[in-house]
C-alpha positions in Angstrom: 79.9 112.7 88.5 83.1 113.7 88.2 82.4 116.9 86.1 80.4 117.7 88.5 82.2 117.7 91.3 85.2 119.6 89.6 83.0 122.4 88.7 81.6 122.9 91.8 85.0 122.8 93.6 86.4 125.7 91.2 83.7 127.7 91.3 83.3 127.9 94.7 86.3 128.6 97.2 84.4 129.9 99.8 83.0 126.0 100.8 86.8 125.0 101.3 86.6 126.2 105.0 83.8 125.1 105.5 84.4 121.7 104.4 87.7 121.1 106.0 86.2 121.6 109.3 83.7 119.0 108.5 86.5 116.5 107.7 88.6 117.0 110.9 85.7 116.0 112.6 84.8 113.0 109.9 88.2 111.7 110.8 88.2 111.3 114.3 84.3 109.1 113.5 85.0 107.0 110.7 88.0 104.2 110.7 89.0 101.9 108.5 91.1 99.6 110.5 89.3 96.5 111.8 89.9 94.9 115.1 88.3 91.6 116.1 85.9 91.0 118.8 87.3 89.0 121.8 87.1 85.2 121.9 83.6 83.8 122.6 82.4 81.2 125.4 83.0 77.6 124.2 80.5 76.0 127.2 78.8 73.3 125.1 81.8 71.8 122.9 84.8 70.7 122.6 87.7 73.1 121.2 87.8 71.0 117.4 90.8 71.1 116.2 91.3 72.9 113.0 89.1 75.1 110.4 89.6 75.0 106.8 87.8 78.4 105.0 87.9 78.3 101.2 88.6 81.4 99.0 85.5 83.2 99.0 83.4 82.9 95.9 82.2 86.3 94.5 78.5 86.0 93.0 78.1 90.2 93.2 76.8 91.8 90.3 78.4 93.1 87.4 77.9 97.1 88.4 79.1 95.8 92.3 82.4 94.9 90.8 83.9 97.8 88.9 86.6 99.3 91.4 86.1 103.0 89.6 83.5 105.2 89.7 81.4 105.4 86.7 80.8 109.2 85.3 77.3 110.0 86.9 74.2 109.6 84.4 72.5 112.9 82.5 69.4 112.5 84.0 70.3 114.6 87.1 71.2 117.3 84.5 67.2 117.4 83.5 65.7 120.1 85.3 63.1 119.1 87.8 64.4 115.5 87.2 65.2 114.6 91.6 68.1 111.7 91.6 70.0 109.4 89.5 70.7 105.5 90.6 73.4 103.5 90.5 74.0 100.1 92.4 78.0 100.9 93.0 81.3 99.1 94.9 81.5 100.4 98.0 85.9 100.6 97.8 85.6 102.9 94.5 88.9 104.6 94.3 90.1 106.7 92.4 93.5 105.7 91.3 94.9 102.6 90.0 96.5 101.2 93.3 93.2 99.7 94.3 92.8 97.0 96.9 90.9 93.8 95.9 87.6 93.4 98.0 88.1 89.6 97.9 91.6 89.2 98.8 90.3 92.2 101.7 87.7 89.7 103.2 89.2 86.5 102.7 92.1 88.1 105.2 89.5 89.4 107.3 87.2 86.6 107.6 90.6 84.2 108.8 91.8 86.9 111.4 88.3 87.3 112.4 87.3 84.0 113.0 90.9 83.0 114.7 90.1 85.5 117.3 87.0 83.6 118.3 88.7 81.3 119.7 85.9 78.4 118.4 89.2 76.4 116.9 92.8 75.7 117.5 94.0 76.8 114.3 92.4 78.7 111.6 93.7 77.7 107.7 93.2 79.4 104.3 95.1 78.4 101.1 98.3 80.2 100.6 98.1 82.8 97.5 99.4 81.1 94.6 98.7 77.5 95.2 95.8 75.9 94.1 92.9 75.3 96.5 91.8 72.2 95.4 95.1 70.3 95.8 95.9 72.3 98.9 92.4 70.6 100.0 93.0 67.3 99.4 96.4 67.5 101.3 95.3 69.0 104.2 92.5 66.9 104.9 94.8 63.9 104.3 96.9 64.6 107.4 93.9 66.4 109.1 90.7 64.5 109.0 89.3 66.1 111.7 89.3 69.7 109.7 86.1 71.3 109.4 86.3 73.5 106.0 83.5 76.9 105.4 82.8 78.3 102.7 81.6 81.8 102.3 79.5 83.1 99.1 79.5 86.7 98.3 75.9 87.4 97.1 76.0 91.5 97.7 78.5 94.4 98.7 76.8 97.3 97.3 76.2 101.0 97.6 73.2 102.1 96.0 73.6 105.4 95.1 70.8 108.0 94.7 72.7 111.1 93.3 71.1 114.5 93.4 71.1 117.5 92.5 67.4 118.6 93.6 66.1 118.9 90.6 67.8 122.2 89.2 70.5 121.1 86.9 73.8 122.1 87.5 72.7 124.7 89.7 71.8 122.6 91.8 75.2 121.6 92.7 76.2 124.7 94.5 73.6 123.6 97.0 76.2 120.9 98.1 78.5 123.5 99.5 75.5 124.8 101.8 75.4 121.7 103.0 73.0 119.4 101.2 73.7 116.3 100.4 75.5 114.9 97.3 73.5 112.1 97.6 71.6 109.3 99.5 71.6 105.8 99.6 72.4 102.8 101.8 75.2 100.0 101.7 73.8 96.4 102.0 76.3 93.5 102.5 75.5 89.5 102.1 77.0 86.5 102.3 75.8 83.0 102.3 78.0 80.7 104.7 78.2 76.8 104.7 80.0 74.6 107.1 81.2 71.0 106.4 81.5 68.5 108.9 85.5 67.2 109.4 86.5 65.5 105.9 85.1 68.9 104.1 82.2 67.2 102.4 79.0 66.3 104.8 77.4 69.6 104.8 76.1 70.5 108.7 75.0 73.8 108.4 74.1 77.1 106.1 72.9 80.7 107.1 72.3 83.6 105.0 74.1 86.6 106.4 72.7 90.3 105.4 73.2 93.6 107.4 72.2 97.6 105.6 73.2 101.2 106.8 72.3 104.5 105.5 74.9 105.9 103.1 74.5 109.7 102.4 77.4 111.6 100.7 78.7 115.0 101.2 81.0 117.0 99.2 83.6 117.2 101.7 83.3 113.8 102.3 87.1 112.9 99.7 89.2 116.0 101.1 92.8 114.8 101.8 91.9 111.5 99.6 89.8 109.8 102.0 88.0 106.8 100.5 84.4 107.0 99.7 82.0 107.3 103.1 80.7 104.0 101.2 84.1 102.0 102.2 83.6 103.7 106.2 79.9 101.7 106.0 81.0 98.7 105.1 83.7 98.5 107.4 81.0 99.6 110.1 78.8 97.1 109.2 81.5 94.3 108.5 81.7 93.6 112.6 77.7 92.6 112.8 78.4 90.4 109.6 81.5 88.5 112.2 79.4 88.6 114.7 76.3 86.3 113.2 79.2 84.4 111.6 80.7 83.3 115.2 77.6 82.5 116.6 76.7 80.5 113.5 79.9 78.2 113.2 79.5 77.9 117.0 75.9 76.3 117.2 76.4 74.3 114.1 79.4 72.4 115.7 77.0 72.3 118.8 74.6 70.4 117.0 76.7 68.2 115.2 78.6 67.0 118.3 75.7 66.4 120.6 74.0 64.1 117.8 77.7 62.3 117.0 
């Protein structure tokens, strides 16, 4: 894939003006900065003291964890072959300075659930401190603390790279405004909530979201992240909205039963 892009950019100088104009319009349409939604109404429950969010458990497939873009399969160079399919990490980077998706998600979930206002405080194991020991001390000091586990099941860019069955000449269609690839970005977690003390399971829910993802040759002009990263940022608030509702309703039922 990287070789094809270089060939295309070298051989088609006329596309630069076109892609620059498109890039300027994209920069205003896509954002990566996350802003949590406002706090929710707590009608029906008494505000719990605290929630401990365990570090995310990563259950993604091997391909989804690769942080660099693999070379394109040679299948698209076969005349009349329509496309090649691959499952990729949505936050592929083209340098060695890459963020960890798990580290980012750990911070974002803590930030969002804190902003939801369901608990007086939301905690995560500090980096460098073993989580088991941190949990033991936390629950002994504050036995009223709930515990949330999040399992990352999928975070994948399902990508169909195409040269329209024309082998190398098909890449010139990208300059004319034809997509480089079609596909979608899919994100799925399983949330498990435990009662105060962290041992009794009181709720479990799988949350999955998906959005289409069409890639264009100009997407990464000016060193922008791949379009898949913007798409992941687009669906993440939909996941946190369901996660907030799951936590609220589960605690509500638990408090009523008590």
